[in-house]
N, CA, C and O of each residue as an XYZ file, in Angstrom:
256
protein
N     120.509     89.011    130.093
C     119.790     88.451    129.574
C     118.848     87.637    130.594
O     119.151     87.005    131.606
N     117.504     87.887    129.933
C     116.255     87.220    130.792
C     116.516     85.482    130.804
O     116.889     84.664    129.963
N     116.241     85.445    131.747
C     116.463     83.445    131.583
C     115.342     82.988    130.444
O     114.425     83.742    130.120
N     115.530     81.628    129.859
C     114.856     81.638    128.993
C     114.826     82.027    127.661
O     114.670     81.301    126.680
N     115.008     83.393    127.707
C     114.758     84.198    126.312
C     115.859     84.761    125.578
O     116.507     85.742    125.943
N     116.091     83.920    124.245
C     117.349     84.298    123.121
C     117.118     85.486    122.791
O     116.060     86.074    123.015
N     118.270     86.031    122.123
C     118.266     87.472    121.586
C     119.360     86.811    120.577
O     120.226     85.942    120.673
N     118.692     87.990    119.194
C     119.364     87.786    117.858
C     119.493     89.468    117.532
O     118.735     90.414    117.745
N     120.769     89.351    116.939
C     121.657     90.452    116.500
C     121.594     90.402    114.838
O     122.111     89.510    114.166
N     120.872     91.515    114.323
C     120.863     91.182    112.662
C     122.036     92.494    112.484
O     122.084     93.408    113.306
N     122.806     92.430    111.472
C     123.597     93.316    110.687
C     123.356     93.376    109.857
O     123.116     92.280    109.349
N     123.185     94.570    108.959
C     122.947     95.174    107.972
C     124.346     95.605    107.124
O     125.147     96.510    107.356
N     124.320     94.703    106.163
C     125.672     95.154    105.131
C     125.600     96.723    104.393
O     124.679     97.214    103.740
N     126.799     97.242    104.723
C     126.595     98.434    103.846
C     127.286     98.209    102.213
O     128.317     97.542    102.125
N     126.839     98.629    101.323
C     127.231     98.701    100.093
C     128.515     99.150     99.797
O     128.758    100.356     99.835
N     129.318     98.377     99.522
C     130.814     98.959     99.551
C     130.545     99.795     98.354
O     129.699     99.474     97.519
N     131.385    101.038     98.262
C     131.405    102.259     97.816
C     132.051    102.157     96.552
O     131.704    102.681     95.494
N     133.359    101.176     96.856
C     134.033    101.129     95.421
C     132.953    100.135     94.401
O     133.268    100.255     93.217
N     132.241     99.573     94.535
C     131.315     98.933     93.285
C     130.228    100.151     92.646
O     129.520     99.986     91.652
N     130.299    101.451     93.521
C     129.197    102.325     92.614
C     130.063    102.897     91.778
O     131.264    102.797     92.028
N     129.654    103.546     90.721
C     129.848    104.377     89.637
C     130.555    105.462     90.165
O     130.054    106.125     91.073
N     131.969    105.799     89.579
C     132.566    107.175     90.015
C     131.790    108.213     90.142
O     132.009    108.950     91.103
N     130.870    108.487     89.367
C     129.980    109.678     89.232
C     129.163    109.970     90.715
O     129.056    110.905     91.509
N     128.664    108.588     90.576
C     127.855    108.289     92.176
C     128.555    109.080     93.137
O     128.156    110.155     93.586
N     129.759    108.420     93.471
C     130.342    108.489     94.360
C     131.018    110.080     94.666
O     131.185    110.629     95.755
N     131.306    110.540     93.400
C     131.867    112.305     92.956
C     130.454    112.895     93.947
O     130.601    113.401     95.059
N     129.081    112.694     93.251
C     127.911    113.530     93.452
C     127.833    113.162     95.031
O     127.670    114.226     95.628
N     127.889    112.006     96.003
C     127.696    112.141     96.857
C     128.217    112.724     98.089
O     127.724    112.803     99.214
N     129.857    113.297     97.383
C     131.128    113.791     97.896
C     130.119    115.518     97.942
O     129.988    116.098     99.020
N     129.644    115.980     96.911
C     129.429    117.095     96.847
C     128.137    117.174     97.509
O     128.182    117.685     98.628
N     127.148    116.846     97.150
C     125.720    117.302     98.303
C     126.098    117.214     99.850
O     125.199    117.100    100.682
N     127.459    117.271    100.230
C     127.790    117.354    101.712
C     128.516    118.470    101.549
O     128.968    118.875    102.621
N     128.778    119.068    100.693
C     129.658    120.292    100.531
C     128.771    121.710    100.587
O     128.144    122.064     99.588
N     128.761    122.305    101.516
C     127.702    123.696    101.621
C     127.774    124.454    100.324
O     126.760    124.786     99.711
N     129.119    124.744     99.879
C     129.432    125.756     98.901
C     129.057    125.155     97.487
O     129.141    125.968     96.567
N     128.676    123.930     97.166
C     128.538    123.644     96.072
C     127.073    123.668     95.751
O     126.526    123.959     94.686
N     126.468    123.242     97.085
C     125.147    123.298     97.127
C     124.554    124.950     97.169
O     123.448    125.139     96.662
N     125.123    125.859     97.633
C     124.684    127.151     97.343
C     125.223    127.656     96.299
O     124.969    128.850     96.145
N     126.045    127.057     95.325
C     126.018    127.876     94.086
C     124.847    127.072     92.896
O     124.318    127.616     91.927
N     124.677    125.578     93.377
C     124.101    124.791     92.478
C     122.481    125.521     92.367
O     121.780    125.792     91.392
N     122.278    125.683     93.838
C     120.799    126.275     93.967
C     120.886    127.996     93.042
O     119.987    128.480     92.354
N     122.483    128.706     93.384
C     122.466    130.035     92.618
C     121.734    130.048     91.001
O     120.936    130.724     90.351
N     122.877    128.409     90.805
C     122.701    128.790     89.156
C     120.914    128.112     88.817
O     120.165    128.604     87.974
N     120.688    127.342     89.392
C     119.648    127.215     89.495
C     118.302    128.044     89.067
O     117.438    127.733     88.248
N     118.458    129.611     90.186
C     117.480    130.362     90.521
C     117.988    131.085     89.083
O     117.123    131.279     88.228
N     119.122    131.410     88.858
C     119.633    131.796     87.444
C     118.953    131.671     86.069
O     118.502    132.546     85.329
N     119.011    130.233     85.928
C     117.919    129.690     84.719
C     116.643    129.904     85.061
O     116.092    130.731     84.335
N     116.065    129.509     85.802
C     114.537    130.251     85.957
C     114.311    131.453     85.916
O     113.174    131.871     85.698
N     115.515    132.380     86.150
C     114.917    133.959     86.140
C     115.032    134.146     84.854
O     114.346    135.031     84.342
N     115.831    133.439     84.126
C     116.233    133.788     82.530
C     115.206    133.465     82.003
O     114.638    134.253     81.248
N     114.773    132.396     82.226
C     113.413    131.521     81.471
C     112.142    132.551     81.734
O     111.247    132.485     80.891
N     111.987    133.399     82.707
C     111.183    134.094     83.015
C     111.256    134.931     82.349
O     110.325    135.027     81.550
N     112.244    135.884     82.287
C     112.387    137.350     81.987
C     111.985    136.948     80.163
O     111.085    137.532     79.560
N     112.690    136.073     79.658
C     112.560    135.599     78.235
C     111.153    135.605     77.547
O     110.793    136.106     76.482
N     110.431    134.847     78.552
C     109.014    134.261     77.649
C     108.238    134.387     79.314
O     108.143    133.402     80.046
N     107.770    135.682     79.679
C     107.101    135.395     80.964
C     105.608    134.939     80.745
O     104.761    134.949     81.638
N     105.438    134.627     79.732
C     103.789    133.700     79.644
C     103.508    132.227     79.449
O     102.487    131.541     79.409
N     105.291    131.920     79.303
C     105.333    130.635     79.306
C     105.354    129.740     80.738
O     106.075    130.294     81.568
N     104.915    128.850     81.089
C     104.260    128.370     82.235
C     104.527    126.996     82.072
O     103.532    126.502     82.602
N     105.174    126.125     81.711
C     105.907    125.214     81.429
C     106.934    124.368     82.945
O     107.103    123.212     83.333
N     107.497    126.049     83.487
C     108.126    125.664     84.745
C     107.610    125.258     85.598
O     108.251    124.746     86.516
N     106.313    125.331     85.613
C     105.343    125.678     86.986
C     104.268    124.462     86.738
O     103.444    124.242     87.626
N     104.268    123.855     85.818
C     103.278    122.943     85.307
C     103.449    121.585     86.499
O     104.456    121.503     87.202
N     102.448    120.701     86.572
C     102.531    119.636     87.823
C     103.083    118.045     86.566
O     103.286    116.926     87.038
């Protein structure tokens, strides 16, 4: 410590996970599971592909 200089330590409390809804806790675990993410991306791609095949002129998927 430099003479005459006070230091302060800031401690941030992490929100206790027990207070979060069970669904949030479940999703937090899933987003760290590589296989789950890969499967979710595959399902999204299938839905988009099916939509494009069924109605190729419908551009609602690509609107801002």
